[in-house]
C-alpha positions in Angstrom: 91.8 -70.8 2.9 95.0 -71.7 1.0 98.2 -72.3 2.9 101.9 -72.2 1.9 104.8 -74.3 3.2 108.5 -73.5 2.9 111.2 -76.1 3.0 115.1 -75.7 3.3 117.1 -77.0 0.3 120.7 -77.9 -0.4 122.7 -74.8 -1.5 124.6 -76.8 -4.0 121.5 -78.0 -5.8 120.8 -74.9 -7.9 118.3 -76.6 -10.2 116.3 -77.9 -7.3 116.5 -74.5 -5.7 115.2 -72.7 -8.8 112.3 -75.2 -9.1 111.4 -74.7 -5.5 111.5 -70.9 -5.9 109.2 -71.1 -8.9 106.8 -73.4 -7.1 106.9 -71.0 -4.1 106.2 -68.0 -6.3 103.2 -69.8 -7.8 101.8 -70.8 -4.4 102.2 -67.3 -3.0 100.4 -65.8 -6.0 97.6 -68.2 -5.6 97.4 -67.4 -2.0 97.3 -63.7 -2.6 94.4 -64.1 -5.2 92.4 -66.3 -2.8 92.9 -63.9 0.0 91.9 -60.9 -2.1 88.7 -62.7 -3.3 87.8 -63.6 0.3 88.4 -60.0 1.4 86.2 -58.6 -1.3 83.4 -61.1 -0.5 83.5 -60.2 3.2 83.8 -56.5 2.7 80.9 -56.5 0.2 78.6 -58.3 2.8 79.7 -55.8 5.4 78.8 -52.7 3.4 75.5 -54.1 2.2 74.5 -54.8 5.8 75.6 -51.3 6.8 73.7 -49.5 4.0 70.5 -51.4 4.7 70.3 -49.8 8.1 70.1 -46.3 6.7 66.5 -44.9 6.0 67.2 -43.0 2.8 63.7 -41.6 2.8 64.5 -39.5 5.9 67.6 -38.0 4.4 67.1 -34.5 3.1 67.9 -33.3 -0.4 66.1 -36.0 -2.5 62.6 -36.0 -1.0 59.8 -34.1 -2.7 56.5 -33.7 -0.8 53.8 -32.7 -3.4 50.3 -32.3 -1.9 47.6 -34.2 -3.7 43.9 -33.6 -4.0 41.2 -35.8 -5.6 38.4 -34.5 -7.8 35.0 -34.0 -6.1 32.5 -36.8 -6.8 30.0 -36.2 -9.6 27.2 -37.9 -7.7 27.0 -35.7 -4.5 24.4 -37.9 -2.8 21.8 -40.6 -3.5 18.1 -40.4 -2.8 15.9 -43.6 -2.7 12.2 -43.3 -3.4 9.8 -46.1 -2.8 6.1 -45.6 -3.7 3.1 -47.2 -5.4 1.6 -45.9 -8.6 -0.6 -42.9 -8.0 1.6 -41.5 -5.2 3.3 -38.2 -5.4 7.0 -37.8 -4.3 9.2 -34.8 -3.7 12.7 -34.0 -2.6 14.6 -30.9 -1.7 18.2 -30.3 -2.8 20.1 -27.4 -1.2 22.6 -25.8 -3.5 25.2 -23.3 -2.2 27.6 -21.1 -4.2 31.0 -21.5 -2.4 32.9 -19.5 -5.1 34.2 -16.1 -4.5 32.2 -14.8 -7.4 28.5 -14.8 -8.3 27.5 -17.5 -10.7 24.6 -18.8 -12.7 23.3 -22.3 -11.8 21.2 -24.5 -14.1 19.2 -27.5 -12.9 17.5 -30.3 -14.9 16.5 -34.0 -14.5 17.3 -36.9 -16.7 14.6 -39.5 -17.6 14.1 -42.5 -15.5 15.5 -45.7 -16.9 14.6 -49.2 -15.8 13.0 -52.4 -17.1 14.3 -51.7 -20.6 12.2 -48.5 -20.7 12.8 -44.7 -20.5 10.2 -42.7 -18.6 9.9 -39.0 -17.8 12.1 -37.9 -14.9 11.0 -35.6 -12.0 10.0 -32.0 -12.4 12.7 -29.7 -11.2 12.0 -26.1 -9.9 13.6 -23.7 -10.4 15.5 -24.6 -13.6 18.0 -21.7 -13.3 19.1 -19.3 -10.6 21.8 -16.7 -10.1 23.6 -17.1 -6.8 25.9 -14.6 -5.1 29.0 -15.8 -3.2 27.8 -17.8 -0.2 24.2 -17.7 -1.2 22.0 -20.9 -1.2 18.7 -22.1 -2.7 16.5 -25.2 -2.3 15.7 -27.0 -5.5 12.6 -29.1 -5.5 12.3 -32.4 -7.4 8.7 -33.7 -7.8 7.3 -36.9 -9.3 3.8 -38.5 -9.6 4.2 -42.2 -10.1 2.0 -42.9 -13.1 0.7 -46.2 -14.6 3.6 -46.2 -17.0 5.9 -47.3 -14.1 6.0 -51.1 -13.7 5.4 -52.6 -10.3 8.5 -54.2 -8.8 10.9 -52.4 -11.1 13.7 -50.1 -10.0 14.3 -46.9 -12.0 17.3 -44.6 -11.9 17.5 -40.9 -12.7 19.7 -37.8 -11.9 19.1 -34.2 -11.0 21.9 -32.4 -12.7 23.4 -29.3 -11.2 25.6 -27.2 -13.5 27.5 -24.2 -12.0 31.3 -23.8 -12.4 31.2 -27.6 -13.2 28.7 -30.4 -13.3 27.5 -32.5 -10.4 24.3 -34.4 -9.8 22.0 -36.0 -7.2 21.2 -39.6 -8.0 17.6 -40.8 -7.7 16.4 -44.3 -7.4 12.7 -45.2 -7.6 11.3 -48.6 -6.5 7.7 -49.1 -7.5 5.7 -51.0 -4.9 2.3 -52.8 -5.4 -0.7 -50.6 -4.4 -1.5 -51.0 -0.8 -5.3 -51.4 -0.5 -7.2 -52.4 2.7 -9.3 -55.5 2.1 -12.4 -56.7 3.9 -14.7 -59.6 2.9 -18.5 -59.4 3.6 -20.8 -62.5 3.2 -24.5 -62.1 3.4 -27.4 -64.6 3.0 -31.0 -64.6 4.2 -32.2 -62.2 6.9 -30.7 -63.5 10.2 -32.7 -64.3 13.3 -31.8 -64.3 17.0 -32.5 -67.6 18.9 -32.6 -67.6 22.7 -34.1 -69.7 25.4 -37.2 -68.3 27.0 -36.8 -69.9 30.5 -35.1 -73.1 31.5 -38.4 -74.6 32.7 -40.4 -73.7 29.6 -38.3 -76.0 27.4 -38.8 -73.9 24.2 -37.0 -71.2 22.3 -37.9 -67.6 21.3 -37.2 -66.7 17.7 -37.2 -63.0 16.6 -35.8 -61.2 13.6 -32.6 -59.3 13.9 -33.9 -56.4 11.9 -36.9 -55.3 9.8 -37.7 -57.8 7.0 -36.8 -56.7 3.4 -37.7 -58.2 0.1 -35.0 -58.5 -2.6 -36.6 -55.6 -4.5 -36.8 -53.2 -1.6 -35.0 -49.9 -2.0 -34.1 -47.2 0.4 -36.2 -44.0 0.1 
């Protein structure tokens, strides 16, 4: 901070006195400006610190609480099917009318897509129904996995439900290899049973395991 010094001068030296007065005035002005700048600097820091302690979000008058609500998902749920070709699949979808008014509902299935192909989707029954408020119905989706479906490929489809707005149930089909029980049978000439007669006879008894048959014999 700036400082000022005052010195006593000779009363008879007017010129020196005037110069000293001028120098004094300049120093006092400089001192005032420096003090003012320092005051502004300190007061600014004080008020910034004070205001930072206030939580303006808790102060009334400027806060607006607007309730928010997201749109319902289009895909309500997802069903995963896993079957081999030739198998028959089915699923039940419960649809309830939660509206205060009766409404008509329409159901249909999109084709299966996968492996670069588009194949027929599941059969949906019923295709349309009129539901009263609070009434429910079970919609059936059925599919027979034909030879058109490629083994090891995953296919996607949708059962679309249209009432007041459109939603769907997502279907995924994974085609497995056919599961077949396998058994290998090897047969040669007619077998015989070989057993020791008695330990002291030192020879074996040989007898057929079944009646002898020629290659051309047939059952009657």
